[in-house]
C-alpha positions as CSV (number, residue, x, y, z in Angstrom):
1,X,-10.5,-37.5,24.3
2,X,-9.7,-35.0,21.5
3,X,-12.0,-34.9,18.4
4,X,-11.5,-33.1,15.1
5,X,-13.1,-33.0,11.7
6,X,-11.7,-31.3,8.6
7,X,-13.8,-30.4,5.5
8,X,-11.8,-29.9,2.3
9,X,-12.5,-28.9,-1.3
10,X,-10.7,-27.8,-4.4
11,X,-12.8,-25.0,-5.8
12,X,-13.7,-24.9,-9.5
13,X,-11.8,-21.6,-9.8
14,X,-8.9,-19.7,-8.3
15,X,-9.5,-17.1,-5.6
16,X,-6.7,-14.5,-6.0
17,X,-6.3,-13.8,-2.3
18,X,-3.3,-14.5,0.0
19,X,-3.1,-18.0,1.5
20,X,-4.2,-18.0,5.1
21,X,-7.1,-18.1,7.5
22,X,-10.4,-16.1,7.1
23,X,-12.8,-15.9,10.0
24,X,-16.5,-15.8,8.9
25,X,-19.7,-15.8,11.0
26,X,-22.4,-18.3,9.9
27,X,-25.9,-19.1,11.2
28,X,-24.4,-21.9,13.2
29,X,-21.1,-20.7,14.4
30,X,-18.0,-18.6,13.5
31,X,-16.0,-20.7,11.1
32,X,-12.4,-20.2,10.0
33,X,-11.6,-21.1,6.4
34,X,-8.1,-21.9,5.4
35,X,-7.3,-20.8,1.8
36,X,-4.4,-22.3,-0.2
37,X,-3.7,-21.7,-3.9
38,X,-0.3,-23.2,-3.9
39,X,-1.3,-26.9,-4.2
40,X,-0.4,-29.3,-7.0
41,X,-1.5,-32.7,-8.3
42,X,1.4,-35.2,-8.7
43,X,0.8,-37.6,-11.5
44,X,2.8,-40.7,-12.2
45,X,3.1,-40.0,-15.9
46,X,5.0,-37.2,-17.7
47,X,1.8,-35.6,-18.8
48,X,-1.1,-35.2,-16.3
49,X,-3.8,-35.9,-18.9
50,X,-2.4,-39.5,-19.3
51,X,-1.9,-40.1,-15.6
52,X,-5.5,-41.0,-14.6
53,X,-6.1,-40.2,-11.0
54,X,-3.7,-38.1,-9.1
55,X,-1.0,-39.9,-7.1
56,X,-0.9,-37.2,-4.5
57,X,-2.0,-33.6,-3.8
58,X,0.2,-31.2,-1.9
59,X,2.6,-28.2,-2.0
60,X,5.7,-28.4,-4.1
61,X,8.2,-29.3,-1.4
62,X,6.0,-32.0,0.0
63,X,5.5,-33.6,-3.4
64,X,9.2,-33.3,-4.2
65,X,9.9,-35.5,-1.1
66,X,7.5,-38.1,-2.4
67,X,9.3,-38.2,-5.7
68,X,12.7,-38.6,-4.1
69,X,11.6,-41.1,-1.4
70,X,9.7,-43.3,-3.9
71,X,12.3,-42.7,-6.7
72,X,9.5,-42.2,-9.2
73,X,10.8,-42.6,-12.8
74,X,7.9,-40.8,-14.5
75,X,5.8,-38.1,-13.0
76,X,4.1,-34.7,-13.8
77,X,2.9,-31.8,-11.8
78,X,-0.4,-30.2,-12.5
79,X,-1.5,-26.9,-10.9
80,X,-4.6,-27.1,-8.7
81,X,-7.0,-24.3,-8.2
82,X,-7.8,-22.9,-4.8
83,X,-8.0,-25.4,-1.9
84,X,-10.2,-24.5,1.0
85,X,-10.5,-26.4,4.3
86,X,-12.3,-25.9,7.6
87,X,-11.4,-27.6,10.9
88,X,-13.6,-28.1,14.0
89,X,-12.3,-29.4,17.3
90,X,-13.7,-30.5,20.7
91,X,-12.6,-32.4,23.8
92,X,-14.7,-34.7,25.8
93,X,-14.1,-37.5,28.4
94,X,-16.8,-40.0,28.5
95,X,-18.2,-41.0,31.9
96,X,-20.3,-43.8,33.1
97,X,-23.5,-41.9,32.5
98,X,-22.6,-41.6,28.8
99,X,-22.0,-45.3,28.5
100,X,-25.2,-46.3,30.3
101,X,-27.5,-44.2,28.0
102,X,-26.6,-46.3,24.9
103,X,-29.2,-48.9,24.3
104,X,-28.9,-52.5,23.1
105,X,-30.8,-51.5,19.9
106,X,-28.2,-48.8,19.1
107,X,-25.4,-51.4,19.5
108,X,-27.1,-53.9,17.2
109,X,-27.7,-51.1,14.6
110,X,-24.0,-50.1,14.8
111,X,-22.9,-53.7,14.4
112,X,-25.2,-54.1,11.4
113,X,-23.6,-50.9,9.9
114,X,-20.1,-52.3,10.5
115,X,-21.1,-55.5,8.6
116,X,-22.3,-53.4,5.7
117,X,-19.2,-51.3,5.7
118,X,-17.0,-54.4,5.7
119,X,-19.1,-56.1,3.0
120,X,-20.1,-59.0,5.3
121,X,-23.0,-60.9,3.6
122,X,-25.7,-62.6,5.8
123,X,-26.2,-66.3,5.6
124,X,-28.9,-67.6,3.3
125,X,-32.3,-67.2,5.0
126,X,-31.0,-64.5,7.3
127,X,-30.5,-60.7,7.1
128,X,-28.1,-58.1,8.4
129,X,-30.1,-57.2,11.4
130,X,-30.6,-60.8,12.5
131,X,-26.9,-61.5,12.0
132,X,-26.1,-58.4,14.1
133,X,-28.4,-59.6,16.9
134,X,-26.8,-63.0,16.9
135,X,-23.3,-61.5,17.0
136,X,-24.2,-59.2,19.9
137,X,-25.5,-62.1,22.0
138,X,-22.2,-63.9,21.7
139,X,-19.6,-61.1,22.4
140,X,-18.0,-60.3,25.7
141,X,-18.7,-57.3,27.9
142,X,-15.4,-55.7,26.8
143,X,-16.4,-56.1,23.2
144,X,-19.8,-54.6,23.9
145,X,-18.1,-51.7,25.7
146,X,-16.0,-51.0,22.6
147,X,-19.1,-50.9,20.5
148,X,-20.7,-48.4,22.9
149,X,-17.5,-46.3,22.8
150,X,-17.7,-46.4,19.0
151,X,-21.3,-45.0,19.2
152,X,-20.2,-42.2,21.6
153,X,-17.3,-41.3,19.4
154,X,-19.5,-41.1,16.3
155,X,-22.0,-39.0,18.2
156,X,-19.3,-36.5,19.3
157,X,-17.9,-36.3,15.7
158,X,-21.4,-35.8,14.4
159,X,-21.8,-32.7,16.7
160,X,-18.7,-31.3,14.9
161,X,-20.1,-31.9,11.4
162,X,-21.3,-28.7,10.0
163,X,-20.9,-29.1,6.2
164,X,-23.8,-26.7,5.4
165,X,-22.4,-24.0,7.7
166,X,-19.1,-24.6,5.8
167,X,-20.9,-24.0,2.5
168,X,-22.5,-20.9,4.0
169,X,-19.1,-19.5,5.1
170,X,-17.5,-20.4,1.8
171,X,-20.2,-18.7,-0.3
172,X,-19.9,-15.6,1.9
173,X,-16.2,-15.5,1.2
174,X,-16.8,-16.0,-2.5
175,X,-19.5,-13.3,-2.6
176,X,-17.4,-10.7,-0.8
177,X,-14.4,-11.6,-3.0
178,X,-16.5,-11.3,-6.2
179,X,-17.7,-7.9,-5.1
180,X,-14.4,-6.4,-4.0
181,X,-12.3,-7.8,-6.8
182,X,-14.9,-7.5,-9.5
183,X,-14.3,-11.2,-10.4
184,X,-17.8,-11.9,-11.8
185,X,-17.0,-15.4,-13.0
186,X,-16.8,-16.9,-9.5
187,X,-20.1,-18.2,-8.2
188,X,-21.9,-19.9,-5.4
189,X,-21.0,-23.5,-4.7
190,X,-22.5,-26.5,-3.1
191,X,-21.7,-30.2,-2.8
192,X,-22.7,-30.8,-6.4
193,X,-20.6,-28.1,-7.9
194,X,-17.7,-29.0,-5.7
195,X,-18.0,-32.7,-6.7
196,X,-18.4,-33.6,-3.1
197,X,-16.8,-32.4,0.1
198,X,-14.2,-34.6,1.8
199,X,-14.8,-34.8,5.6
200,X,-12.0,-36.4,7.5
201,X,-12.4,-37.4,11.1
202,X,-9.7,-37.7,13.8
203,X,-9.7,-39.0,17.4
204,X,-6.8,-38.2,19.7
205,X,-4.8,-37.0,16.7
206,X,-5.2,-40.3,14.7
207,X,-7.3,-40.7,11.6
208,X,-10.6,-42.3,12.3
209,X,-12.7,-42.3,9.1
210,X,-13.6,-40.1,6.1
211,X,-16.9,-39.4,4.3
212,X,-17.3,-37.8,0.9
213,X,-20.5,-35.9,0.0
214,X,-21.6,-36.7,-3.5
215,X,-21.3,-34.2,-6.4
216,X,-21.9,-33.9,-10.1
217,X,-20.2,-31.1,-12.0
218,X,-16.4,-31.0,-12.8
219,X,-14.4,-27.9,-12.4
220,X,-13.4,-26.2,-15.6
221,X,-11.7,-22.9,-14.9
222,X,-7.9,-22.8,-15.7
223,X,-5.3,-22.1,-13.1
224,X,-4.3,-18.6,-14.0
225,X,-4.2,-15.4,-12.0
226,X,-5.7,-12.5,-13.9
227,X,-5.3,-9.6,-11.4
228,X,-2.6,-8.2,-9.2
229,X,-2.1,-9.5,-5.7
230,X,-4.2,-8.0,-2.9
231,X,-2.4,-5.3,-1.1
232,X,-2.5,-5.0,2.7
233,X,-5.3,-2.4,2.7
234,X,-7.5,-4.5,0.4
235,X,-6.8,-7.6,2.5
236,X,-7.7,-5.8,5.8
237,X,-10.9,-4.5,4.2
238,X,-11.8,-8.0,2.9
239,X,-11.3,-9.6,6.3
240,X,-13.2,-6.8,8.1
241,X,-16.2,-7.2,5.7
242,X,-16.2,-11.0,6.3
243,X,-16.0,-10.7,10.1
244,X,-18.7,-8.0,10.3
245,X,-21.1,-9.3,7.7
246,X,-21.1,-6.1,5.7
247,X,-24.1,-5.7,3.4
248,X,-23.3,-5.5,-0.3
249,X,-25.4,-2.8,-2.0
250,X,-28.2,-4.6,-3.8
251,X,-27.7,-2.8,-7.1
252,X,-24.0,-3.8,-7.1
253,X,-25.0,-7.4,-6.2
254,X,-27.5,-7.6,-9.1
255,X,-24.8,-6.3,-11.5
256,X,-22.5,-9.1,-10.4
257,X,-25.3,-11.5,-11.1
258,X,-25.9,-10.0,-14.5
259,X,-22.2,-10.4,-15.5
260,X,-22.1,-13.9,-14.1
261,X,-25.2,-14.7,-16.3
262,X,-23.5,-13.1,-19.3
263,X,-20.4,-15.2,-18.7
264,X,-22.6,-18.3,-18.8
265,X,-24.4,-17.1,-22.0
266,X,-27.7,-16.4,-20.2
267,X,-28.1,-13.2,-22.1
268,X,-31.8,-12.6,-21.5
269,X,-31.5,-13.0,-17.8
270,X,-28.4,-10.8,-17.7
271,X,-30.4,-7.9,-19.3
272,X,-33.3,-8.4,-16.8
273,X,-31.0,-8.3,-13.8
274,X,-29.0,-5.3,-14.9
275,X,-32.2,-3.4,-15.7
276,X,-33.6,-4.2,-12.3
277,X,-30.3,-3.0,-10.7
278,X,-30.8,0.4,-12.3
279,X,-34.4,0.6,-11.2
280,X,-33.5,-0.2,-7.6
281,X,-30.6,2.4,-7.7
282,X,-33.0,5.1,-8.8
283,X,-35.6,4.3,-6.2
284,X,-32.9,4.1,-3.5
285,X,-31.7,7.6,-4.4
286,X,-35.1,9.1,-4.3
287,X,-35.8,7.4,-0.9
288,X,-32.4,8.6,0.4
289,X,-33.0,12.2,-0.6
290,X,-36.6,12.2,0.7
291,X,-35.5,10.7,4.0
292,X,-32.8,13.4,4.4
293,X,-35.6,16.0,3.9
294,X,-37.5,14.5,6.9
295,X,-40.3,12.8,4.9
296,X,-42.2,10.0,6.6
297,X,-42.3,6.4,5.3
298,X,-45.9,6.9,4.2
299,X,-45.0,10.1,2.4
300,X,-42.2,8.3,0.6
301,X,-44.4,5.4,-0.4
302,X,-47.1,7.7,-1.7
303,X,-44.7,9.6,-3.8
304,X,-43.1,6.5,-5.3
305,X,-46.5,5.0,-6.1
306,X,-47.2,7.7,-8.6
307,X,-44.3,6.5,-10.8
308,X,-44.1,2.8,-10.0
309,X,-45.1,2.0,-13.6
310,X,-43.5,5.0,-15.2
311,X,-39.7,4.7,-15.0
312,X,-38.9,7.5,-17.5
313,X,-41.0,10.0,-15.4
314,X,-39.2,8.9,-12.3
315,X,-35.8,9.5,-13.9
316,X,-36.8,12.8,-15.5
317,X,-39.0,14.6,-13.0
318,X,-38.7,12.9,-9.6
319,X,-34.9,12.7,-9.6
320,X,-34.9,16.4,-10.6
321,X,-37.3,17.2,-7.8
322,X,-35.2,15.5,-5.1
323,X,-31.6,15.6,-6.4
324,X,-31.6,18.7,-8.6
325,X,-30.6,16.6,-11.6
326,X,-32.8,15.0,-14.3
327,X,-31.3,11.8,-15.7
328,X,-33.2,12.4,-19.0
329,X,-32.2,16.1,-19.4
330,X,-28.8,16.4,-17.6
331,X,-27.3,13.2,-19.0
332,X,-29.2,12.8,-22.2
333,X,-26.6,10.8,-24.1
334,X,-26.6,8.0,-21.5
335,X,-30.3,8.2,-21.0
336,X,-30.9,7.7,-24.7
337,X,-29.0,4.5,-24.6
338,X,-30.8,3.3,-21.5
339,X,-34.2,4.2,-22.9
340,X,-33.4,2.3,-26.1
341,X,-32.1,-0.8,-24.2
342,X,-35.3,-0.9,-22.1
343,X,-37.6,-0.5,-25.2
344,X,-35.8,-2.9,-27.5
345,X,-34.6,-5.6,-25.1
346,X,-35.7,-5.3,-21.4
347,X,-39.5,-5.1,-22.2
348,X,-39.4,-7.5,-25.2
349,X,-37.4,-10.1,-23.2
350,X,-40.2,-10.0,-20.6
351,X,-42.9,-10.5,-23.2
352,X,-41.3,-12.3,-26.1
353,X,-38.4,-14.6,-27.2
354,X,-36.1,-11.8,-28.3
355,X,-32.5,-12.5,-27.3
356,X,-29.5,-10.1,-27.7
357,X,-26.2,-11.6,-28.8
358,X,-23.1,-11.7,-26.6
359,X,-21.6,-8.3,-27.6
360,X,-24.9,-6.5,-27.4
361,X,-25.6,-7.9,-24.0
362,X,-22.2,-6.8,-22.7
363,X,-22.9,-3.3,-24.1
364,X,-26.3,-3.2,-22.3
365,X,-24.8,-4.3,-19.0
366,X,-22.0,-1.7,-19.3
367,X,-24.5,1.1,-20.0
368,X,-26.8,0.1,-17.1
369,X,-23.7,0.0,-14.8
370,X,-22.6,3.5,-16.0
371,X,-26.2,4.7,-15.3
372,X,-26.1,3.3,-11.8
373,X,-22.7,5.0,-11.2
374,X,-24.3,8.3,-12.3
375,X,-27.4,7.9,-10.2
376,X,-25.3,7.0,-7.1
377,X,-23.3,10.2,-7.6
378,X,-26.3,12.5,-7.4
């Protein structure tokens, strides 16, 4: 027998990458995500906002056929955001040993579940379990065999279910995409943000059942591409990073977090994250230079300990000592901005309720990012 499950979601934003398959290793298995940003909702009213639930979802040619076949008098197309799907397959032929391991209790439990699914109510004074026991005692051996086969099929389909590995793969793809394309407004997703994940199950090529994981938050991003298409080199780099689990530099990662927080009006947290990104970049640079000089881990730790609570000294004297450049003296204009941001906002945010406005926060983030670029260049 052939088994297949397909997990599908419409993301709350558009990923501006070519449609196609992206192979991503996860903690469970290597999964292949299929990305499609050319999907539409077909509504049965002229304006989508009046149409209620979508009549169908698909690519334009597919939906045009529905319109022509059903001769719809009123309809409207609405752009979808990016659709993502993941398919898992297996093959297994059940043998006598598989059938014999299924117990009577499992069969009764399955029958009870079937009653609940079909909204069968127990008679007065009885319950679902008792009703299932009574039913099991009256059915033929062939009917019992079909119930056992149902259990075996469900067990095999359950082995294919990997929704959390699917989320892991999807978040890795979003993370690398955000870093390489500098699209800071995309973010991690889960079953709540995605308003559930549709899991469709197939046996021998025929639809078997579907399950939807519950979710809460609606998608809000408009369907609109903001950047040029990925070229072949960018796409190859993107796929290579996914396949080989490339590590994103922590300072760049934190700056993406800072911009994402800024985009969601979390200005205090955005300042903290961008400041931390710079502190990490400075420490990494000193460690890099000391390591190149043959210093031991203990020597590096001891040297860093002297300035762990004195960031200005680390930027002025220790960078000079190991890179030949002092941030404070050799880039005094940018340093003055950073020093002011740290005194007026970073420190006060940590110890008071001070909150910068949107424009000021963006300025702070930009200055910290420029400082990181400078430090990394030393």
